[in-house]
N, C-alpha and C positions, 0 to 999 in steps of 0.2 A: 364565465370566470373559472379559472382553474383552482381547485382546492389542493393546496400544497401538502396537506396532511394525509391525503388519500393517494398520493403518487410516490414513487420511489425516488429518493434523493441520495446524492453522493455526498459524503462527508470526508474531510481530510483528517488523518490521524498522524500526529507527529510522534516519532519514536527516538530513542537514544541512538547515537551513531553506531553503526554495525549491528544493530539489533532489530532491523526492519522485518526480517523473516519471523523472528520470535513474536514481535508485536502483531503481525498479520495472523500468526497461528492462534494467538489468544483471542483476537477478534473473530476469527473463523469458528472458534468454539461456541460462539453465540449464534451460530448458524446464519451469519450474514454473508452476503456476496462480497468478495474482496478483489480489488484490482491492485496488484503489486508489480508495477512495471520495472524491468531491469534492463541494463545495457551490457552487452558483451563487447569488450574492447581490449586492445593490446596495450599493456603498460609494462614499464621496466620493473622487474622484481629481482633484486640481487644482481643487477647489471645485465639481465637477460630479459628479452621481451616475452611476456607471457599473456595468454588470453585470460582475462579476469571478468567476473560478473559483478557489476555494481548497481546500486539502486538508481533509478531514473532521476530522482530529486530527493531533497531532504524531507519533504512531506511525502512519505512513501506509500502507505497503504490507504486505499480509498474504499471504505465499506459503503454499501448501499442498503437502505432500508426505508420502509414507510412507517413512521411513528404511529402508534395506536391513537385512535381518536379519543379525546377526553370525555 
């Protein structure tokens, strides 16, 4: 049987819109591994197609850690 408290688990962290990188930086200061997927896509900006980077989803940063045993 697997002991879930001894293995690394991924947790979803929700952030405010357009503040994903800031939230990931704050979690990274806790020395946790962070996954912050982003997409690069062409979008119209001011009538001109520009290459922009956007978060992959609204649940943006995924820190991984193993909780300490009680």
